[in-house]
N, C-alpha and C positions, 0 to 999 in steps of 0.2 A: 549705426542705425538710429534714427531720431523719430520720435512720434510727431513732433510739430516744430515750428520755428521757435528757437530759444533766444532770450535776450542776451546781450553781450555782458551786461553788468548785473550784479545782484547785491542785496543788502545782507550783511553778515555781522555777527558779534565776534570781536577779537579779544583774546586774552593777551594783554600787553605785559603783565607782570604777575607772578604767582603770589597775589596778595588778596585773593578772594574777590568779592563783588567790585571792589575799588579798582581792580585791574582790568575791568571790562570796558570796551569801547565799541560803538556801532559805526560801521562805515560801509564803503563800497569796494567790491573786488570783482574781477572777471568770473563769469560762470565757469566752473571747472569742466574739463573734458574727461569723460570716463576712460580710464586706461584699460589695458588688457585684463579680461576677466572682472571688469567693473561695470556697474550700472550707474546712471545719473538719476537721482531722485529729486523731484520737485517736492520739497518738504512742506507738510501741512502743519505739524505740531511736534514739539519736543518737550519731554518731561524733564523737570529738575529733580535729581535724585541725590541722596547723600554722597554717592560716588562722585558726582559732579562737584559738590562742595569741596570734597577732599582734593580733587584734581585742581580746582581753582586756587587752592591754598598750597599746592605743591606737596601734598601729603599722600597722593595716590601711589599705586604700585609702579608707576612710571611717570616721567615728564616728557613733554614734547618741546622742540625748539620754538621759541616765541618770535613773533606773535603767532598764535594758532587759534583756530575756531574750535571752541569747546562743544560739549554736548554728546553724551554717549548713546542716547536712545531717542528715537522719534518715529515718525511715519510720513508717508507721502505716496506719490505716484511715480513710477519709472517712466522717464521721458526720453531716455537715450541709453544705448548699450555700447560697450567698447568691443574691441576685437577679442576673439577666442572665447566669447560667452556661449556660443553654440545654441543648441535648442533651448536651453534654459533661459538664455538671454532673450531670445525671440519670444518665449512664453511670457516672460515678465514685462515686456514692453507694454505700457499702458495699464499695468496692473497696480493696485494699491498694495503697499508693502509696509511692514514694520522693518526698521533697520537699526543696526547698532554699529558703532565704530570703536576701535580699540587703540592699539599702540602707535600706529602710523596713520598719517593723513589727518585731514580736518574732520571736525565733528558736525553735529546736526543743528547748531544754532545759526542757521543760514537758510536762505530761500532755496538753495540747491546744494546738493552734496553728492560726491562720487563715493560709492561704497563697494566693497568686495561683493561679488555675486553670491558668495556664501552667507553674507550678512544682510541680504535683502530677502525677507521672509514674507511670502504672499499671505494676505489676510483673507479670512473667510468672509462671505458676503454679509453675515450678521454682525460683523465687528466693524464699528465706525472708526474713522481716522483718529479721533481723540483717544478712544480705548486702545487703538493700535499703537499710539505713541507711548503707551504705558504698559505694553504687552510683553516685554522681554525681561527687563532687569528684575522687578519685583515678582511677577508671576513665576518665572523660572526659578528664582531663588526660593520661593515658597514650595514649589514642587520638589526642588532638590533637598531642602531641609526636612520635609516630611518623609521623603524617601530614605534619607539617612536614618531618621528615627525608626522607621519601619524595619529597615534591614538589620538594625541592631536590636530589634525586639522591644522597643520602648513604647509603652501604652500611654504614658503621661510625660510631658516635657515642659520645661520653663522657657519663656521667651521674654526678653527685655524690649523696651520701646513698643509695648503692646498696643498702644493707641495709634501707631503709625500705619500707613497704608499697607506695608508689608506685614505688620503685626496682625492686622485685621484679616488679611489673606490667610496667614498661617492658621489662625483660629478656625476660619470657615473651612479651609481645606482639610485641616486636622479632623474636624467633626465628620466630614464626609469620608475620610480614610480611616477612621477609628483610632485617631491619636488625639488625646486631650491636651490642649495647650493652655498652660497656666500663664496668664499675662501679668507682667510687671510694668507699672507706669510710674510717673513722677508726681502726679497731682491728684487730689481728692476728686475733682470734677471728672477726671478721666476714669477713675474707678466707677463712679456713678454712670458715666456714659457707656462703659463696656458692660456693666451689669444690666443696664436697660436693654442691651442687645442679647441678653441671655447667657452671658459668660459666667460660669459658676465660680471660678476662683480668679480674683483680680487682687494684686497686692500693690501697695503704694510704697515705693522705695524711700519717700521722704518722711514716712511715718516713724515715730520714735520706737514703735514695736515691730518694725519691718524685719529685722534679723531674726527675732524670736518667731514671728509668724511664718517666715520663710522656712526656717529650720523645722518647725512642727509639721508644716504641710509636706515638705520633702520627705520626712521620715514616715508620715502617715501614708502617703501615696507611693512611697518607694521610688521617688524621682531621682534618676541618675544621669540625666542628660539636660543640658541647658544651652540655648542659643542666645548669644549676647551681641547686641549692636552698639554697646556703650564703651567698652574697654575701661581704662583707668582702674578704679577700685572694684567695679562691679563683678568681674570674673572671680576675684578673691572672695567676695561676699557670697556668691552663688556656690562656689566650691565648699566654703566653710559650712554652708547650710545643708548640703547634700550628704547622703550616706557614703561609706567607703566605695571605691571602684566607680566613681562618678567622673563625668567629663563635661567641660564647658567648651563649646565651639564658638569662637569669636568671628563674627561676619561683618562687623562694623566698628567704627571708632568715633562715635558721636561726641564723646567727652573730649576728644583731641588730646588725650593723655595716654601714656604708656600703660600697658597692663601691669598691675601690681599683684603679686601672688606670694603668699606665705608658703615657703617650701615644705613645711611640716606635712601638709596633706599630700603633697606630691610624693614625699619620701615614705611616709609611714601608713598612708591610707589608700595608696594606689589610685590617687586622683590625678587628672591630667587636663591640660588645656591645649587645644589645637585651633587652627584657623580654617576658614572657608572662603574661597574666591570662586565666583560663578564661572568665570571664563575657562579655567582648566577642567572644572567639573563637566561643563558642556563638551569640551574637547575630548573627553574620554569616551563619549558616545559614538557609536558607529552611525553611518548615514541613516539606516532604517530607524534606529532608536531616536535619532534627532528629529526625524520627520514625525514619528508617532508622538514624541514628547511635545513638539510644537503644535500639532493638531489638537492634542488633548488640552494643552494650556489655553488655546483659543476657544475651545468649546466651553471652558470654565470662566471666560472673561466677563460674561454677563451674569455670573452667579458667584461662586466661591472666590474667584480671582478678580472680581470687579473692583475698580478704583473710582472713587468720587473725585471730581475736579472742584477745587476750592477757588481757584483764581486763574485768569488767563491774561497774559501780557503780550504786547507786540515786541518785536526784536529791539526796537528803539528804547524800550524800558527794561532791558535785561538786568541792569543793576538793581532796579527796584524789585524785579521778580525774584532774584536771588536773595535779596535782603528779606523779602516777605517770607520766602520759604524757610530761611534760616531762623526767623523769629518764631514761626509756628509750623513745625514739621508734622503735626498731626492734624486731623480734621479734613484731609483731602489734598490732592496734588496741585501743584502750581505748574502751568503749562506756558511755554512760549509758543505763540501761534503766528503763522505767516499770513500776510494778506494775499488776496487773489492776484 
């Protein structure tokens, strides 16, 4: 079932080698046909996330055969549905959706993409396509991390990369949910920026007094949970600063370095490190929980989970877009936008 006549060819970004932005090329390919239980989405925009950078460099949780179209998250309009999509497929035809791709198939850095029916999420009327293109990865990660903190009874938590889009979301959502998020950033100007937004505790990891200030704050506030997007030395620094029976949950690897941990705290102080990946966390939800979570996240997209857009690039400038995002990952999102 098709909404209207579709072109035979489309523009897409191809990853030719797992070498980051340099491995990207833009070209033409046939518009895909939706398979069974798939829908075809005319893509409007796709956000560049840290997970995309990891994938482009071959450091994500999986690799795909090359060449492949990257892009884990985006938005658009459903213009065709495949077989066996049933009532849901007919409902989605012509609807604006957020969509995600995962381990198989092509991604969203293209004018059209075929995605699983389960990964095409209808957008509320108040949510525009640009916000919809950033409505899954970061917002649901923020919801998940705050939920983890609440279920474990933590009133105050640490978070690294505090000036990132996700860091800002965590702070705002935490305020709303009664969880204070202490933000850790890398530059003095980021400290000033976050303090101007009303954040009470902001620490600069580049400061000579960082370790001492972090330890004092953790013990004063009894902070025993930290969320880390950096990896490398940072989880060890966080653990060393926190009281006994503390945990660091690593959800990113921006440093591109292996986690380095002194085993002393693990053995003698009951401290621990674990990881978080959004995909299996969402997969643990039943259908009703998933629907309610998605609707709640959307209602917050214009407030606690809102993301500012810093730059927009056409597909032909995908290399520049990725390089721009890598150079400045705070201060707003970088989007790839498709022409009409």
